[in-house]
C-alpha positions as CSV (number, residue, x, y, z in Angstrom):
1,X,-36.7,11.7,1.0
2,X,-36.5,10.8,4.7
3,X,-35.5,14.4,5.5
4,X,-38.6,15.8,3.8
5,X,-40.9,13.3,5.7
6,X,-39.2,14.3,8.9
7,X,-39.7,18.0,8.2
8,X,-43.3,17.4,7.2
9,X,-44.0,15.5,10.3
10,X,-42.4,18.2,12.4
11,X,-44.5,20.9,10.7
12,X,-47.6,18.8,11.1
13,X,-46.9,18.2,14.8
14,X,-46.3,22.0,15.5
15,X,-49.5,22.8,13.6
16,X,-51.6,20.3,15.5
17,X,-50.4,21.5,18.9
18,X,-50.7,25.2,18.1
19,X,-54.2,24.7,16.5
20,X,-55.3,22.7,19.6
21,X,-54.0,25.5,21.9
22,X,-55.9,28.1,19.9
23,X,-59.1,26.1,20.1
24,X,-58.7,25.6,23.9
25,X,-57.9,29.2,24.6
26,X,-60.7,30.7,22.4
27,X,-63.5,28.5,23.7
28,X,-66.5,28.0,21.5
29,X,-65.1,28.1,18.0
30,X,-67.1,28.7,14.8
31,X,-65.8,27.9,11.3
32,X,-64.2,31.3,10.6
33,X,-62.3,31.4,14.0
34,X,-61.1,27.8,13.3
35,X,-59.9,28.8,9.8
36,X,-58.0,31.9,11.1
37,X,-56.5,29.9,14.0
38,X,-55.4,27.1,11.7
39,X,-53.8,29.6,9.3
40,X,-52.0,31.4,12.1
41,X,-50.9,28.2,13.6
42,X,-49.4,27.1,10.2
43,X,-47.4,30.3,10.0
44,X,-46.2,29.9,13.5
45,X,-45.4,26.2,12.9
46,X,-43.2,27.1,9.9
47,X,-41.4,29.7,12.0
48,X,-40.8,27.3,14.7
49,X,-39.4,24.7,12.3
50,X,-37.1,27.3,10.7
51,X,-35.9,28.6,14.2
52,X,-35.1,25.0,15.3
53,X,-33.1,24.4,12.1
54,X,-31.3,27.7,12.4
55,X,-30.4,27.0,16.0
56,X,-29.2,23.5,15.1
57,X,-26.7,24.8,12.5
58,X,-24.5,26.7,14.8
């Protein structure tokens, strides 16, 4: 159970940072741009979590 909470917190952290970066770099953001950025950030966050886990298993 603790492992799932840790993984969820890591994913949420990556998502928040990447979404924030997207908003800062885009400038004025409307709803569609926010949704696309949040979706892209979620995919990248999942990839970052997977890459970290894969690198840690060596």
